[in-house]
C-alpha positions as CSV (number, residue, x, y, z in Angstrom):
1,M,-63.3,45.9,72.2
2,T,-62.7,45.5,68.8
3,G,-64.4,43.3,66.0
4,T,-61.3,40.7,66.5
5,G,-62.2,40.2,69.4
6,M,-58.2,40.8,70.4
7,R,-57.4,43.5,73.0
8,P,-54.8,46.2,71.0
9,N,-52.1,45.7,73.8
10,V,-52.2,42.2,72.5
11,V,-52.0,42.5,68.5
12,V,-49.2,45.1,69.1
13,G,-47.2,42.9,71.5
14,M,-47.8,39.9,68.9
15,A,-47.1,42.7,65.8
16,L,-43.6,43.6,67.6
17,A,-42.6,39.8,68.4
18,L,-43.0,39.2,64.8
19,G,-41.3,42.3,63.8
20,M,-38.5,40.9,66.1
21,V,-38.2,37.4,65.1
22,L,-37.8,38.6,61.8
23,A,-35.4,41.0,62.3
24,L,-33.0,38.3,64.0
25,L,-34.4,35.4,61.4
26,A,-33.4,38.0,58.4
27,P,-29.6,37.9,58.7
28,A,-29.7,34.0,59.3
29,C,-31.3,33.8,55.8
30,R,-29.0,36.0,54.5
31,N,-26.2,34.0,55.8
32,T,-27.9,30.8,55.1
33,A,-28.4,32.2,51.2
34,E,-24.7,33.3,51.4
35,G,-23.3,30.5,52.4
36,V,-25.3,28.4,49.9
37,K,-23.6,30.4,47.6
38,E,-20.0,29.8,49.0
39,D,-20.9,25.8,49.4
40,A,-21.9,26.0,45.7
41,R,-19.1,28.1,44.6
42,L,-16.1,25.5,46.9
43,N,-17.7,22.3,45.4
44,A,-17.5,23.9,41.7
45,E,-13.8,24.6,42.5
46,Q,-13.3,21.2,43.8
47,A,-15.0,19.3,40.9
48,R,-13.1,21.2,38.5
49,E,-10.0,20.6,40.6
50,G,-11.0,17.0,40.5
51,A,-11.9,16.9,36.7
52,Q,-8.5,18.1,35.9
53,T,-6.5,15.9,38.4
54,A,-8.9,12.8,36.6
55,G,-7.9,13.9,33.2
56,E,-4.6,14.3,33.7
57,E,-4.1,10.5,35.1
58,S,-6.7,9.7,32.6
59,T,-3.3,11.1,30.1
60,A,-0.9,9.5,31.7
61,A,-2.8,6.4,31.8
62,A,-3.2,6.3,28.0
63,R,0.6,7.4,28.0
64,K,0.9,4.6,29.7
65,I,-0.8,2.0,27.6
66,G,0.9,3.5,24.2
67,A,3.9,3.0,25.8
68,E,3.3,-0.7,26.9
69,A,1.2,-1.7,23.2
70,K,4.6,-0.2,21.2
71,D,6.8,-2.7,23.5
72,A,4.4,-5.5,22.8
73,G,4.8,-4.5,18.9
74,S,8.2,-4.3,19.2
75,T,8.3,-8.1,21.0
76,I,5.9,-9.3,18.8
77,G,8.0,-7.9,15.8
78,Q,11.3,-9.5,17.1
79,E,9.4,-13.1,17.7
80,A,7.9,-12.8,14.1
81,K,11.3,-12.3,13.0
82,E,13.4,-14.8,15.1
83,V,10.1,-17.2,14.0
84,G,10.9,-16.0,10.2
85,K,14.5,-17.3,10.5
86,A,13.6,-20.4,12.3
87,V,11.9,-21.4,9.3
88,A,14.3,-20.7,6.7
89,D,16.5,-21.9,8.2
90,G,14.7,-25.2,8.4
91,A,14.2,-24.9,5.1
92,K,17.7,-24.9,4.5
93,E,18.1,-28.3,6.2
94,V,15.4,-29.6,4.4
95,A,16.5,-28.5,0.7
96,V,20.2,-29.9,1.7
97,A,18.5,-33.3,3.0
98,V,16.4,-33.3,-0.2
99,K,20.0,-32.8,-2.4
100,D,21.4,-35.3,-0.3
101,G,18.4,-37.9,-1.0
102,A,18.6,-37.3,-4.7
103,K,22.6,-37.9,-4.5
104,E,22.1,-41.4,-2.9
105,V,18.7,-41.7,-5.2
106,A,20.7,-40.6,-8.0
107,S,23.9,-43.1,-6.8
108,D,21.8,-46.2,-6.4
109,V,20.0,-45.7,-10.0
110,G,23.4,-45.4,-11.2
111,A,24.5,-48.6,-9.6
112,G,21.1,-50.7,-10.6
113,K,22.0,-49.1,-14.0
114,Q,25.5,-51.0,-13.6
115,T,24.1,-54.0,-12.4
116,V,21.2,-54.3,-15.5
117,D,23.9,-53.2,-18.1
118,I,26.5,-56.0,-16.9
119,K,23.9,-58.8,-16.8
120,A,22.7,-57.7,-20.0
121,A,26.4,-58.0,-21.4
122,L,27.5,-61.1,-19.9
123,M,24.0,-62.9,-21.2
124,A,24.8,-61.7,-24.9
125,A,28.6,-62.7,-24.7
126,K,28.3,-65.6,-26.6
127,S,31.5,-67.5,-25.1
128,I,30.1,-66.6,-21.2
129,D,27.3,-69.3,-20.0
130,A,25.0,-66.5,-17.8
131,S,22.6,-68.3,-16.0
132,H,24.1,-69.1,-13.1
133,I,26.0,-65.5,-12.7
134,E,24.6,-63.2,-10.1
135,V,25.8,-59.4,-10.7
136,D,25.8,-57.0,-7.2
137,T,26.4,-53.5,-7.1
138,D,27.3,-51.3,-4.8
139,A,27.0,-47.7,-5.1
140,D,28.5,-46.8,-1.5
141,T,32.2,-48.7,-2.6
142,K,31.7,-48.4,-6.2
143,T,32.1,-51.8,-6.9
144,V,30.8,-54.4,-8.6
145,T,30.7,-58.4,-7.5
146,L,30.4,-61.5,-9.9
147,K,28.9,-64.5,-7.9
148,G,28.2,-68.1,-8.6
149,T,29.6,-70.6,-11.2
150,V,30.6,-70.6,-14.7
151,P,31.8,-73.9,-16.5
152,T,35.3,-73.1,-17.2
153,A,38.5,-70.8,-15.7
154,A,38.3,-68.7,-19.5
155,Q,34.5,-68.0,-18.8
156,K,35.7,-66.9,-15.5
157,T,38.1,-64.3,-16.9
158,A,36.0,-63.5,-19.8
159,A,32.9,-62.6,-17.1
160,E,35.3,-60.3,-15.5
161,R,36.4,-58.3,-18.7
162,V,32.7,-57.7,-19.6
163,A,32.2,-56.2,-16.3
164,R,35.2,-54.4,-16.1
165,D,34.2,-52.8,-19.6
166,K,30.5,-51.8,-19.1
167,A,31.0,-50.3,-15.1
168,E,33.6,-48.3,-15.7
169,G,35.0,-46.4,-12.6
170,Y,34.0,-49.2,-11.0
171,R,36.0,-52.0,-8.8
172,I,35.1,-55.2,-9.8
173,R,35.3,-58.3,-7.2
174,N,35.2,-61.7,-9.5
175,L,34.1,-64.4,-6.6
176,L,32.7,-66.6,-9.6
177,T,33.8,-70.3,-8.6
178,V,34.5,-73.0,-11.9
179,A,31.9,-75.5,-11.6
180,K,32.3,-78.9,-14.1
181,A,29.5,-79.7,-15.5
């Protein structure tokens, strides 16, 4: 016996068994290492392909978003033009209405002036008692109407003549009545 307490045949047998196990495991380890390398290569290739696909999809999505933004911009621009045209049309309508209103006011002012001028001329005429004469002026029909009473037919005729002199371009309606005092 040796100092280890084992038999030499057992040690040799174990060494042989260990050597066989190592000989059998060495190709498996080599295969495992090569498999890991191959897996890494395949994974890297798949990652490159995935990145390329993702890049292409991102580019396509960006182009689509860009086209949609351009279309939206065109639509907004067209709608802005339409709103601008509607505002311009509305402003034109307001301008026409203001112009028509100004004409109407001017006409009413002109008619009011005729009324005051005629009434003042009647009161200034010494031959006419204008205290009971009303003067109405219609700007639309350009008509002056004399209403009320005067003491004589001569005053009725004189009142009409004064109205004609003061209201050029107006038709005179003499509805005055002669009422003896």
